[in-house]
C-alpha positions as CSV (number, residue, x, y, z in Angstrom):
1,M,21.5,-10.2,-26.6
2,P,19.3,-10.1,-23.5
3,G,16.4,-12.6,-23.4
4,S,12.7,-12.1,-22.6
5,V,10.9,-10.8,-19.5
6,T,8.3,-13.0,-18.0
7,I,5.4,-11.4,-16.0
8,S,3.3,-13.9,-14.2
9,H,0.3,-14.1,-11.9
10,H,-0.3,-17.6,-10.5
11,E,-0.2,-20.1,-13.4
12,M,-0.6,-17.6,-16.2
13,A,2.5,-15.8,-17.7
14,V,3.0,-13.2,-20.3
15,M,6.4,-13.0,-22.1
16,L,7.8,-9.9,-23.7
17,S,11.0,-9.6,-25.6
18,H,13.7,-7.5,-24.0
19,D,13.2,-4.7,-26.5
20,D,9.4,-4.8,-26.1
21,A,9.7,-4.6,-22.3
22,K,12.1,-1.6,-22.6
23,R,9.7,0.1,-25.0
24,L,6.7,-0.6,-22.8
25,A,8.5,0.8,-19.7
26,T,9.2,4.0,-21.7
27,V,5.6,4.3,-22.8
28,L,4.3,3.8,-19.2
29,D,6.7,6.4,-17.9
30,E,5.5,8.8,-20.6
31,I,1.9,8.2,-19.8
32,A,2.6,8.9,-16.1
33,Y,4.3,12.1,-17.1
34,L,1.4,13.2,-19.3
35,L,-1.0,12.4,-16.4
36,E,1.0,14.5,-13.9
37,I,2.0,17.7,-15.8
38,P,-0.2,20.8,-15.9
39,G,-1.0,22.6,-19.1
40,P,-2.1,21.8,-22.6
41,D,0.0,18.7,-23.1
42,R,-1.6,17.0,-20.1
43,L,-3.9,14.0,-20.8
44,S,-7.5,15.3,-20.8
45,D,-10.1,14.0,-18.3
46,A,-11.8,12.2,-21.2
47,Q,-8.6,10.4,-22.1
48,V,-8.0,9.4,-18.4
49,T,-11.5,8.1,-18.2
50,A,-10.9,6.0,-21.3
51,L,-7.6,4.7,-19.9
52,C,-9.5,3.7,-16.7
53,E,-12.0,1.7,-18.8
54,G,-14.8,4.1,-18.4
55,R,-14.7,4.3,-14.6
56,A,-14.7,7.6,-12.9
57,Q,-11.5,9.5,-13.5
58,Q,-8.6,8.2,-11.3
59,R,-5.7,10.3,-12.5
60,G,-3.5,9.9,-9.4
61,E,-4.1,6.2,-9.1
62,L,-3.4,5.6,-12.8
63,S,-0.2,7.7,-12.6
64,Q,1.0,5.8,-9.6
65,W,0.2,2.5,-11.3
66,T,2.0,3.4,-14.6
67,R,5.1,4.6,-12.8
68,G,5.1,1.4,-10.7
69,M,4.7,-0.9,-13.7
70,A,7.5,0.9,-15.5
71,A,9.8,0.6,-12.5
72,E,9.0,-3.1,-12.2
73,L,9.8,-3.7,-15.8
74,K,13.0,-1.8,-15.6
75,E,14.1,-3.7,-12.5
76,R,13.4,-7.0,-14.2
77,L,15.3,-5.9,-17.3
78,Q,18.3,-4.9,-15.1
79,E,18.2,-8.4,-13.4
80,R,18.4,-10.0,-16.8
81,L,21.5,-8.1,-17.7
82,Q,23.4,-9.2,-14.6
């Protein structure tokens, strides 16, 4: 069974179980998808503003960030399996 994934910044670290990291990567990918698609299933401007902590809407930046975080998690998970 794979172990945990550690995400750190300087001296602080956050640990996630392997399964939680996989689930978070999937959620982040789905959020990016819902930010990018046109049509009624797209996240609304109000939802994007809420996800950006009330700052002016930054759909493109948020999409890029969520995709990047998902990719980083997936990469770290792959490293743990090797």
